N, C-alpha and C positions, 0 to 999 in steps of 0.2 A: 220674350219681352225685352225690348231695349227702350229706355226712357232717358231723355236728355234734358238737362237743366242748363240754362245760361244765366250766369250771375254777371250783371254789368253795372258799371258806374264810373265815376271819376277816380283817378289815382288818389289814394288817401281815404276813400270811402270803405275799403275793405272787401271787395268782391273775392279776392284771393283767400282771405281768412275764413269767410263763411263757406266757401267751396271746400276747403280742407276739412273743416269741422263736420260738415254734412257728409263728406266722403268717408271720414273715419267712423262716423255713426253707422252709415249704411254697410260698411265692411263688417263691423261688429255684429250687425244684424244678419249677416250671412250673404250679402250681395257682393258681386264683383263690380268694382268701380274703376273708371278711368277718367282722369282730370287733366286737361291742358289749359294753358293760360296765354293770353295775348295782351300786350301792353305797349304803349309808346315809350320813347326815351325821355320821359319827363317825370318829375317827382310828384307833382300835384296837377290835377286837372286832366284834360284829355279824356280818352275812353279806354278803360281796362275791362276785359271780360274773361271769365273762366267758363269752359264747357265741362260739365260733369255728366257722363253717361253711365248708367248702372243697369244691371241685369241679374237674374238668378243663375245665368250661365256665364262662363268665362268670356270676357271681352277685353280688347286691347287698344281700342281707339274710340273716337267720337263720331257722331253723326252731325250734319249741319241742320237737320230738321229738329226744331225746338218744341218740346212738350210742355215745359214750364219756364217762364221768363221771369227772373227776379230783377226788377228795374230799380236801381238805387237812384237813377235820375231819368228824366224824360228822354234824353238823347239815346239811351239804351233801347227804348221802344222804337224810336224812329229808325235806328240803324239795323235792327234785327227783326222787325215785324214781318219782313218778306220771307223769313225762314220758319215762321210759326206753322205748326201743324193745324189742321182744321179744328181740332178740339183742344187746342193749347190753352193753358191757364197762365194768366199774367198777374203777378203780385207787384203792386206799385204804391206810390203816395207815402212812402216813408224813407228816410235817409239813413237810418241806423241798420247796419248789416245784421246784427244779432236779433233784431225784430223779425227779420225774414227767416233766420235759423229756427226760431220758435214756430213760426207759421208753417214752415216746411214739415216739421215734426208732426204737427197736428194734421196737416194735409195728408201725410203719409200714414196716419194712425199709429204713430210711435210714441212711446212713453217720454214725457217731458224730462224725467230724471236722466235720460241719456245725455242731454245737452249740459246738464249741471256738471257732470263729470268732465266734459271737454272744456267747459269754461273755466274750471279751476286751474287749468294749465296755462291760461293767459292772464294778462293784467286786466284791471278794472272789472273784477268778477261781479261785484254787486250791481253795477249799472248795466253790464251786459246781461246779467240774469234777469233784471227787471225788464229790459227791452225784449228779451226772448219770451218772457212770460206774457207780455202784451201781444206779441205776435201770435203766440199759441192760442190765446183767448179770442183772437180776431177771426179765426177760421171756423166756419159753420158747416162746411161740407168736407168729406174726405175722399181720397182716391183709393182704389183697390189694386193691390199688387200681389203676385204670387209670393208666398212666404218660403224663402229658401232655408235649407238646413244650415245651422250655424257651425262653421268649421274654422280651424285656425288658418289665418291668411296673413301674408305680409303685405303691407300697404306703405309704399314709399316712392319717392321720385328718383330719377337717375343719379342726381348728385349725392343723395343720401346713400344709395346702394354702392356707388363708386367709393365713397368715403369708408363705408363698412369694409369693402374689399381691401382697400389700401391699409386700413388699420389691422385687419386680420393677417395681412401679408407682411407685417412687421415694419411699417413705415417709420422712419426715424425723423425725417424733416421734409416739410412741404414749402416750396417757394412760389410766390405769385405776385403779379401786379394786377390790380383790379381791372377786369375786362369781361363784360357780359358776352356770352352766357357761361363763362368759366367761374365767375365769382361765387355762385352758390356752393361750389365745392369747398372753397375756402371757408364760407360761413358754416358748413357742416363740420369741417375738420377742426376749426379754431377752438370751439367750446370744449372739445373732448381731449385736447392735447395733454393736459395735466393728468387726467385719469388714465390715459393709455401711453404716457411717457414718450411723446414725440413733440416736435416743434412745428409751428406754422410761422412763416416769416414773409411779410410784404415788403417789397423793395420799390425803388424809384422808377424802374422801367424794365422791359423784358430782357434787354441785354444784361443788366445786372442779375436778373432772375436766373438765367441759364448759367452764367458764369459762377454765381454763388452755389448753384446746384452741383456744378462740376467740382467745385472746391470741397463741398460737403461729401460728395461721393469719393473723392480722393482720400478722405479720412476713414473710409470704410462704412459710412452711413448709407442706409437705403434712402436715396434721394429722389424726390418727385417734384415736378413743377407743372403749373397749369396756365393756360392761356386760350385765346381764340385766334382765328386766322391772321389778323393783322399783327398780333403780338408774336405769333409763330414766325412770321416773316423776319422779325428782328432777331430771332434766335438761331437763324440758319448757320451763321458762322460758328456759334457755340456748338451747334449740333454736329457740324463737320469736325470740330476739334474733339468732341466726345468720340466720334468714330475713329479719328486718328490715334487718340491717346488711350483707346480701349477702356472707356469709362462707362460703367453701368448707370443709365438714367431712365426714368419713367416720365414720359411727357404726356400730359392730358390736354387735348385740343377739342374744345366744345365749339362747333362750327356755327357761324351766322353768315348772312349774305354779304358778299364782297362784290367787287374789289374795293380797295380803300377802306374807309370807315364803314361803308355799306349801310346795312340796316341793323343796328346793334341789338335790338330786342326781338328779332325774327329768326326763323330757322332756315337752314339750307344744308346741302351736302356738296359744296363746291370746293372743298379742300383736299379731296382725295389725291388728285395729281400732285398737288404741292407737297403733301407729307411723304409721298412715295419718293420724290426726287430732291427734296430740299437738302442743301448742303453740297459743296463742291467735292469732287473726288469720289472714288469707289469705296464704300464701306457698308457692312451689313446693318440692317435695321429690321424692326418688326412693326407692322401696322395692324392693329386689331380693332374691330368695330362692333360694339354691342348693339343689340336691337331692343333690349328690355332690361328690367332691373336685375334679373337673375344673371344675365350675361355681363352686365356692368361689374358685378362682384367677381364673377369667374374670370373674365378677361383681364381685369386689372391685376388679379393675382398671377395670371400667366405672364403679364408684362414684367412684374417683379421677378418672377422665377427666371425668365429668359434673359433679362438684362443682367442679373447677378451671375447666372450660369456662364454666359458668353461674353460678358463685359461689353455690351452694346446698348445703344439707345432703343427703347421700345415706346411706341406711341399708341395711346388709346384715343380713338377718333369717335367722338360723340357729336351731338348738336344741341341746339337750344330746346327742341321739342323733347328729346329724350332726357336731357339734364333737368328740366323743370316740370315734366309731366309726372303725375302719380299713377302707378300701376298697382294692380292686385295680383299677387302670385301665391301659389301653394308650393312652389319648388324651393328646395334647399340648395343654395349655390354650392358648387364643388370648388373649394379653395385649395390650391396647390401650395404647399409650403416651400419657401425658398430660403436657402442658406446665404448668409452674407459672404461675399467673396473675400478671401483672405490673402490673395496673391497680387493685389494691386501694386503697381510700380508707379513712380512719379514721372510718367511720361509727359512731354509737352506737345505743342502743336506741330513740331517739326518731325519729319520722318526720322525714325530711331531704330536702334537695335533692341534686343531683348532686355538690355540693361538701362535703356533710356538715353543712350549716347546718340548724338546727332550723327547721321550717316549721309553720304552724298555719292558714293561710288555706285555705278550701275549694278554690279553684282549684289551688293548689299541691299540696294533699293528693291530690286526684283525679289530677293529672298523674303524680305519682311512684308512686302505687299502680298506676296503669295500666301504667307502665313495668315495675314488678316483676311484675305479673300477666301481662304479655306474655311473660314467661319460660316460662309454661306452654306457649304455642304453640311457642316455640323448642325447649323440652325435648322435646315430642312429635316434632318434626321430627328432632332430634338422636338421640333414642332409637330411631327407626325404622331406623337402620343396623344395629341388633342383632336377632338372633333372639329373640323375646319368649316363645315357647312352642315345645315340641317334641311331635311326634306319634309314638307307638309302637303296635305291635300291628296289628290289622286296620283299615286306613285307611277302608274302605268299610262298616264295621259300623254298625248303627243303635244299638248300645250304646256309650255314651261315658263313660269315667271321666275326671274332672278332679281334679287335686290340685296341691299346691305343696310345696316344701321336702323334708324328709327322708323323707316317705312314698314318694317316688319309688322307692327300692330295693325295698321289699316289693311294690309294685304291679308293677314290671317282672318280678319273679320269679313272682308269683302269676297273671299273665295268660297265662302260657305255656299254649297249648292251648285258650284260651277265645276266643270270638267277641266281642272288644271292641276298641275304639279307645281309646287312652290319651293324654290331653293333659296334659302337665306344664308348668305356667305358672311362669316365672321372674321376669317383670316385672309387679309388682303395682301400683305407682304410678310413672308413669302406667300404666294398665291395658293389658295386652297387646292390640295392635290386630289386628283381623281375626278374632277368635274367633267372632263371630256366625255366620259361614258354616259353622263346624265343628259348631255346636249345633242348627241348624235341623232340626226334625222328628226329633230323636234322643231316645232314652231316656238321661237324664243321671244320673250318680251322682258325688257328691263324696266324697272320702276324706280325713279330717283327724284330727289328734291334738288335738281340742278338743271341747267339749260343745255348741256352738251353730252349727257350720258357718259360720264367718266368711267362708270363700271363697264360699259360696252367696250371702251378703249382697253381697259385692263384685261377683259376676257379675250379680246382679239389678240393682244400681245402675248398672252400666256397659253392660249389654246388654239388659236387660228380660226375660231368661230366668229364670223362677222354677223352682228345682230343689227337688224334694221327696224325692228318694232320697239319703240320706246314710249313709255308714258312718263312725261316729265312735268314737274311742277316747280316753278321758281318765282312765286309771288310773295315769298316770306312765310307762307302758311304751310302746315303739314297736310298730308293727305287725309281725307275724311272717308269713312266707310261707304256711305251712300253714293258719293260722287265717283269713287274709284270703282265700285261695283258696276255702275252704269257704263263707265268707260271700258271696262273689261268685257262686258256683254257685247258692246259695239264691236270691239276688235275680234272677239271670238266667234262672231256670227258665221 
């Protein structure tokens, strides 16, 4: 059973708040829940909506077919009625979001006391409780669902899990300039800084952010910074300096559609080529891309470990869909502990010897560049301790899907019942080792949220395999299970 609810209304009416509350209740009742959200770049008005899909079995993405429509305004019905299932339920004619929270509990035959506990966590408890009670009493019929076994589950979004991983990795200071969709990470880290003894600092622009992060790292702090693609552009000179001066940095890039300002509140995977090559000159870097909340925690801890161990910049590449969507997980992330580097020297952006003195003779230049480039070999050896890709589905199938990042969830859900092997790559730079044996004599398909299949380019560059079958989506929305499954069936005929 998969059941999808759409909560829709104007910005400010609270479709996001009600989706999160219902999601938390359903998880506590034993269900697996996935929530995504879409909204325009405005504070009030427009049209915001959240999709919540739940099941008694593990799920990782949404469907476009709506079983229950919660309409906080009439526009929600007009925009989404085309996606209603034949027996869909519509709840409308009320503008208070908590009214519908109570109505959903009654519709799902759940105890009203469940929402009382959740409402105590937010402001305006009495009025919200009153509206929820009105909604609960308004429902006269109930829906029947399988009753799952209640087990301990983690329910959080990608920004929350990345924050958890950074804190567990010993974060000392986080710098940022507000830029969607990286800002939610700042919102997660800032309230916890006193409790966990680190700092969050907002600065006037991205150039200031990376230079401040470099300065903090030079004092021995575990330094991290966050941005999105346009902000990352401004950081490239600082990134190159970090490579030259051998400074450990962790950079968080939450992607959105570009170029330019692009579409600030939508999702995309268009920054892969940029983060691989940004910054002039040759210097080692790491690029890791999580596909769910467990990987967010694990890979940010690897970023801290590798940056401190090798004194290099490490980039965690996520996107709006992953950073703002809620996942249900039963996995415990494996956090690798990293020690603060103790041998940092005050190098600057000029080529230098081991003591930081400026050098200009050919012999000295070649020697120090060779030392720095040798880190590539050390990095490859160091990163081999980690699992760099994961295989799902039919391991012996000749049909192979390859992807990276947030496409993972929709692919896992859509390959159910299909004869395919799915390879999810998490380690992009250095590129995942051993992939060639998985691709030989196979029909290969890449799935990405970009227009030019940047993963295909990366695979060709590192393995020699030229991939011609690509499923690409670049309209600012993530992949949905039902649409992706239909496309895979068409290609695999």
